[in-house]
DRENBAKE-653707 format. One record per residue (C-alpha): x, y, z; residue in three letters. Coordinates in steps of 0.25 Angstrom, whole numbers, plus 2048, in hexadecimal, padded with zeros to 3 digits. Example, Ala and Ser with C-alpha at 12.3 -4.5 7.8 and 13.67 -1.06 7.14 Angstrom:
DRENBAKE-653707
8317EE81FAla8377FC81DSer
end
This chain:
DRENBAKE-653707
C9F827A5DMetC98834A5FAlaC9C833A6ESerCAB830A6AGlyCAB83BA60GlyCA7845A6BLysCB2840A74ArgCBC841A69ArgCB7850A67ArgCB8852A76GlyCC684DA76GlyCCA856A6BIleCC3862A72IleCCA85FA7FAlaCD885EA78AlaCD686BA71IleCD2871A7EAlaCDF86CA85IleCE7870A79AlaCE287EA7BValCE687EA89ValCF4879A86LeuCF7882A7BValCF088FA81GlyCF588CA8FGlyCF289BA92GlyCE489BA8FAlaCD98A1A99ValCD4893A9AGlyCD1886A93AlaCC387EA93TyrCC486FA92ValCB8868A8CTrpCB685AA93MetCB684EA89ThrCA9849A8EArgC9C846A87AlaC94853A85ProC8984FA8FGluC9484EA9AAlaC9D859A95AlaCA0864AA0AlaCA0873A9DProCAE878A9AProCB787BAA6ArgCC3883AA8ValCCF87BAABIleCD8887AADGlyCD8896AADValCE589BAA9AspCE58AAAA5AlaCEC8AEA99PheCF98B5A9EGluCF78C2A97ArgD048C7A92GlnD068D5A98LeuD0D8E0A91ThrD198E6A98ProD108F2A9CAlaD058E9AA1GlnD0F8E1AA9GlnD158EDAAFLeuD078F1AB4IleD048E3AB9AlaD118E3AC1AspD0E8F1AC7AlaD008ECACCAspCFC8FBACEAsnCF1903AC8ProCFB90FAC7LeuD05908ABFAlaD0790CAB1CysD0F905AA6AlaD1590FA9DValD1A909A8FSerD23910A86PheD22911A76AlaD2A917A6BGlyD39917A67AspD42914A73GlyD37911A7CAlaD39907A87ProD338FAA85ThrD2F8F7A94AspD238FFA9AProD26907AA7GlnD1D907AB3LeuD18915AB8GlnD0E919AC2TrpD01921AC0GlnD02928ACEAsnD0F92FACAGlyD18935ABFLeuD1F92DAB4TyrD2D928AB9ValD39925AB2AlaD33925AA4LeuD3E91FA9AProD47929A92IleD4C920A86ProD58924A7ESerD5B922A6FAlaD67926A67AspD64932A5EGlyD57935A65ArgD5293DA72ValD46937A7APheD3B941A7BAlaD3293BA85GlyD26932A87TrpD18935A81TyrD0A92FA83ProD0892EA74ThrD1092AA68GluD0C938A62AlaD11940A6EAspD1E938A6DAlaD2093BA5FAlaD1C94AA61AlaD2494CA6ELeuD17952A74ThrD1D958A81IleD1095AA88AspD0D94BA86AlaD1B946A8BArgD1B93DA97ValD2693DAA1AsnD2893CAB0GlyD21949AB3SerD14943AAEAspD0A93AAB7ArgD0992CAB2ValCFB929AABThrCF791DAA4CysCEB915AA0AlaCE9907AA4AspCF7908AABGlnCFE909A9EGlnD03914A94MetD0D915A89GlnD17920A87LeuD1E924A79TyrD2C928A77AlaD2F935A71GlyD3D938A6ATrpD44944A64ThrD51947A5EThrD5E94CA65ProD5D958A5CGluD4F95CA60AlaD5295AA6EAsnD5E964A6DLeuD5596DA65AlaD4B96DA71GluD55974A79AsnD4E970A86AlaD53978A92GlnD4C971A9EIleD4A97AAABProD4B974AB8IleD4397DAC2LeuD4897EAD0MetD3F982ADBTyrD41982AEAHisD37987AF4GlnD2998DAF2PheD21998AF9ThrD1299CAF9ValD179ABAFBAsnD179B3AEEProD219BCAF4AspD2B9B0AF7GlyD329ACB03GluD3D9B4B0BGlnD4B9B0B0DGlyD579ABB06TrpD4F9A0AFFLeuD459A9AFAArgD499A6AEBGlyD46997AEDAsnD37999AF0TyrD2E998AE4AlaD2199FAE6TyrD17994AE4IleD0E99CADBGlyD1A99EAD2AspD1D98FAD3PheD0E98BACFGluD0E994AC3AlaD1B98EABEGlnD16980AC0MetD09983AB9GlnD11989AADHisD1A97DAACIleD0E974AADAlaD0697BAA3ThrD1097FA98ThrD15971A93GlyD21970A9BPheD28962A9BTyrD2D95DAA8LeuD39954AA7ProD3D949AB1ThrD4B949AB6TrpD4E93CAADAspD49944AA1GluD52950AA4LeuD5E947AA5SerD5B940A98AlaD5894EA92PheD66953A97IleD6C947A90AspD6594AA83GlyD5D93DA83ArgD4F944A86LeuD4894FA80TyrD42959A89LeuD39964A84ProD3E972A87AlaD31975A8EHisD3696DA9ASerD38970AA9ValD3C969AB6IleD3696DAC3IleD3F96CAD0ThrD3F970ADEAspD4B970AE8AspD4A96CAF7AspD3C967AF8AlaD38972B01AspD2B971B08GlnD2597CAFFThrD28973AF3TrpD1F968AF9PheD14972AFEAspD1397CAF3LeuD1A978AE6AlaD17969AE5ValD0796CAE5ProD0A974AD9ValD13969AD2IleD07960AD5AspCFD969ACFGluD0496BAC2TyrD0A95DAC2GlnD18961ABFLeuD24958AC1LeuD2E95EACBSerD3A95AAD3ThrD3C95DAE2SerD4B95CAE6PheD4B957AF4MetD56958AFFValD5394AB04ThrD5A94CB12AlaD4F957B14TyrD43951B0EArgD3F945B06SerD30947B04AspD2993EAFAProD25944AEDProD1A94EAF0ProD1594CAE2SerD16942AD6IleD1B94FACFTyrD27951AD8ValD34949AD7LeuD3D948AE3ArgD4C94AADFArgD5894CAE7SerD5D95AAEDHisD68951AF4ThrD6694AB01HisD6D953B0BAspD7695CB02MetD6D969B03HisD76970B0CGlnD83977B0CAlaD9096FB0DGlyD9E974B13GluDA097FB08AsnD92985B0AGlyD8D97FAFDLysD84973AFCGlyD89965B00ArgD88961AF1MetD95969AEFValD9C965AFCAsnD9A956AFCTrpDA194BAF4ThrD9B944AE9AlaD99938AF2GluD92940AFDGlnD89946AF3IleD85939AECAlaD82933AFAAlaD7993EAFDAspD7293EAF0LeuD7192FAF1ThrD69931AFEThrD6093BAF8SerD5D932AECGlyD5A926AF5AspD5092FAFCValD49934AF0LeuD4A927AE8GlyD5092DADCValD5E932AD7ArgD5C93BACBGluD5F94AACDValD63952AD9IleD63961ADBAlaD70967AE1TyrD6E96EAEEProD7097DAEDPheD74979ADFGlyD82976AE3HisD8996CADBTyrD97968AD5AspD9D95DACEAspD9E955ADBThrD90957ADEAlaD8C952AD0LysD95946AD2GlnD8D943ADFGlyD80944AD8ValD8493BACDAlaD8A931AD7MetD7D930ADEAlaD7692CAD2GlyD6F939ACETyrD6F93EABFGluD6C94CAC1MetD6D958ACAAlaD67966ACAArgD6E973ACDThrD69981AD0IleD70986AC4GluD6798EABAProD64988AADGlyD5D97DAA5TyrD5F96EAA2ValD6396BA93ThrD6995FA8CIleD7795DA91GlyD75964A9FThrD7D95FAAAAspD74955AB2LysD7B958ABFLeuD7A967ABDAlaD6B969AB9LeuD68978AB9ProD5B97EABEValD5198AABCValD4F98FACBArgD42994ACFIleD439A0AD9AspD399A8AE1TyrD329B2AD8GlyD339AAACBMetD259A9AC6GlyD1F9A3AB9LeuD259ADAB0AspD339AAAB5AlaD3299BAB4LeuD2D99DAA5IleD399A5AA2LysD4299AAA7LysD3A98DAA2IleD31992A97Gly
end
């Protein structure tokens, strides 16, 4: 009877073990005890090692799919925040961070902490001018919001700085383009001022949303641009941009050059493909061609650069036909050479600028942008 009792108990144990396997099929493994007499029983053996298929969070899944140590899954929190994480790369700047919209409110940017989002701490605000940094390939950003009334009260007037060529000669260059050449010593002082006095550097998609009244930009904001992508921009100015880690835009005539970005802080945008020359009436092709011709040229330029967002009109020449061609090619904004500042409601196809000429030092810049 004792022997029969052991067999019955062994059978019960085996049944329980099998039940565990059947019920918990995702278990790491199941041990089955043989129903032999104790003196003949073998040690437990593994009859299957089937790892628990760990349920990954959306951010973890994004990282797993990227399979790259530089990948960073950015998650968003707060009112109106997207539910899905976004893949960013730690060897570059943030790209296309979402700009949510909500009736009766104005989005005020992304912040690394909930407290910064509540306080709208501008120094902490994260956008496409910042390098991607995250711990363990993940990070979370918090949405900040303000009211339409507060947005209007800020009365932000955003300067778009327009540079051209650069020189190491403090006395400047000679010739009719003398005014285009910024002394590199002045440029460095100006960039240091922007980098060290709390300026916010909006991206173009942020500027567009600001014009619409959907995004709050602080009054202490500035956009840095260069026209023509002259070699002096590459040789003299870009090292300064790199040193101070300032987001800038190089407007390139893609028929003349289409160099890769010289820095992660330099965006390449269109100065047309081949319209930077005079048309039949002596003015730029932009005001001589049809809207269809303009759109075809800008489509080529956009294909070369891989982006359609904003252009700079060659020579600053434009008219309604030019604006129509820009829109037909899929660009949202265009920058002129007309003096002024971008405000809520500015014509997106006629953005004004703050032109920087030779002889304009730091004091002159401060008078224009604060």
